C-alpha positions, 0 to 999 in steps of 0.5 A, a space after each residue: 500500500 502506498 501512502 502519500 506525503 499528505 498521509 504522513 503529514 496528517 499522521 505526524 500531526 495526529 501523533 503530536 496532538 495525542 502527545 499534547 493531550 496525553 493520549 498514549 496510543 503507540 504508532 504501531 496501533 495507529 498504523 494497524 487501524 489505518 492499514 488496509 491489511 487483514 493482519 493489521 500491518 503485521 504481515 510479511 511476505 511469507 504470511 501473505 504468500 501462505 494465505 494466497 496459496 491456501 486460498 487458491 488451493 483446495 476445493 473450488 467451493 468454500 464456506 468462510 466462517 468461524 463454525 457458528 450455526 449460520 456458517 454450518 447452515 450455509 454449508 448444508 445448503 451448499 451441499 444440498 445445492 451441489 447434490 441437486 445439480 449433480 456436481 461432485 465438488 468438495 466443500 472447504 470450510 475455512 475458519 482461519 480469520 486471517 485467510 478469510 480477511 485475505 479474501 476481502 471478507 469482513 462479515 461471515 458466513 461467506 460463500 466463495 465459488 471458483 475464488 470469487 466471493 459471491 455472498 457474505 454476511 448472510 445464509 443463502 438458501 439452497 435456491 440462491 446457492 444454485 443461482 450463484 453456482 449457475 451464474 459463476 460457472 455458466 
């Protein structure tokens, strides 16, 4: 991510103001808040590559979520939709929030088909999953 000179000047002023009023928020915390990175600015090349490799490998249909009831309901609906369409794809259930954020998903459950996020933040019905599969795969 590239930052402009304006961003650095703004950051410097924020730090000066916080020091003036006794707010002690360290620089690393502030970078985390303003960073667009899924790990809050603590990533390195190895962790980014590992997340990309994990996301690109495995099944072509992925349910993203921590394993809550909604995530499990979405996975059940996806299984039903795949069986109704006669597809034999495996389903990966990704529970690592670092990998989930690397896909650009900020609310779960989410559905990824062929590395495209087709839904996030809601449980799709079986019919909605069928529509999404047909739309992505043609």
